N, C-alpha and C positions, 0 to 999 in steps of 0.2 A: 422362112425359118426365123425364130426370134430368140435371141440369147437373153438370159436373165437381165443383163444390163446392156443397153444399146451404146453404140459409138457416139461419143459426144456428150453422153449423159453425165451429169455431175451428182456425186454422192459424198457423204461424210463418213469418216471412220466410226467405229462403235463408240469410242470415247469423245467423239466430236472434236478431236484435236487437229485433224487433217481434213482437207477437202480435196478430192480427186476427181479428174476428168478422164473418162474412159476413152482410150485410143481405139481399142478393138480387143476381141477375145483372142487368146492364144493357148498353146499347150506348154506347160512348164517342162523343160527338159533337164535331165540330169547328165552332166558331163563326166564321163568315167575317167578322163584325164586328170581330174582335180582330186582324185583319191590320194590319201597320204602315201601309199605305195601303189604301184601301177595295177595290180590285180591279185585276186586270191581265189582259187578254185579248189575244189576237193580233188580234181584229178592231178593238179599240180602238187598239192600237199605243202603249200606255202606261198611266199611272195613270188609273183611271176613278173618278169620284165614286160614293159608295155609293148615291145615289138612282137610278143608271143600272144597278146591279148586276142581272145576269140570273141566275135560279136561286134555289135555297133558301139561307136564312141558315145553318141548321144541317145539316150533312153528316156521314155516318160517317167517322171518323177513319181514314185509310188506314194510318197507322203501326201501329195496334193491330188491324188486320183479321184477323191470323193467330192471335190470342191472346184468351181470354176476359177480360171486364171485369166487376168486381164492385163493388157499393156496399159499403164495409167501414167498421168503426170499430175504432180501436186500443184495445187493452185494456192496463191496467197502467201508463199514462202519465197523470200528473196533469194536465198542461197541454193534453193533446189532447182537444178537445171536438168533437162533431159527426161527420159521416159524410163520406167522400170516395170517389172512383172509383179503384180500383187495377186495373191491367192485369197479368195474370200472363204476361209476355213469355217466360218459360222454358217455359210449357205451350202447345204448339201445338195448334190445333184441327184435326181431321180435315176433309177437304174437304166432306163432306156437312153437317156441323154448322156450318162456317164459312159455307156458303151459306144456312143457316137463320138463323144469328145476325145476319148483316148483309144480310138480304133486303130489297129495296125493297117488295115486297108480302108480305103474310102467306102463309107456307107451312104445310103440315101438319108440325108438329114430329115426329110419330111416325115419318114416313118418313126424316127426316134422322137421327134417333137410331138407327133400326133398321139403317140402312146403315153407321154409323160403328163404328170399333173401340172396344172398351170402355175406359174411363178407369181408372187405378189407384185404389185406395181412399185415403181420407184419411191413413191411417197411412203408406202408401207414399210420399205427397207430402211429409210431414214428415220422413221418415227420410233421412239424409245417408250 
């Protein structure tokens, strides 16, 4: 299985201001505890206390569903320490890969990657 970007690969941002090193692919999760109020459902008809919340705390982020997310570290910046999650919104995932990337149950990755269109090489991603 091959992701669009490989672990250890170095690439630049679209504006060429930052250089990143890929640590690995990941799934961006949304923490429901960080909502301004605990929960809001139609059945409750208003704000609901967190101890009555139904469902999981961490859910896949719907905004980043169409694009791959990676754990990256910034290179060449003296004040930047640690790793963070970066979503490549400009790089859209083909449907079979998107189904695998955000699947609720584990799928066979070989099937998803075989049915998908090939990704451009790293040099094609960094060229403008």
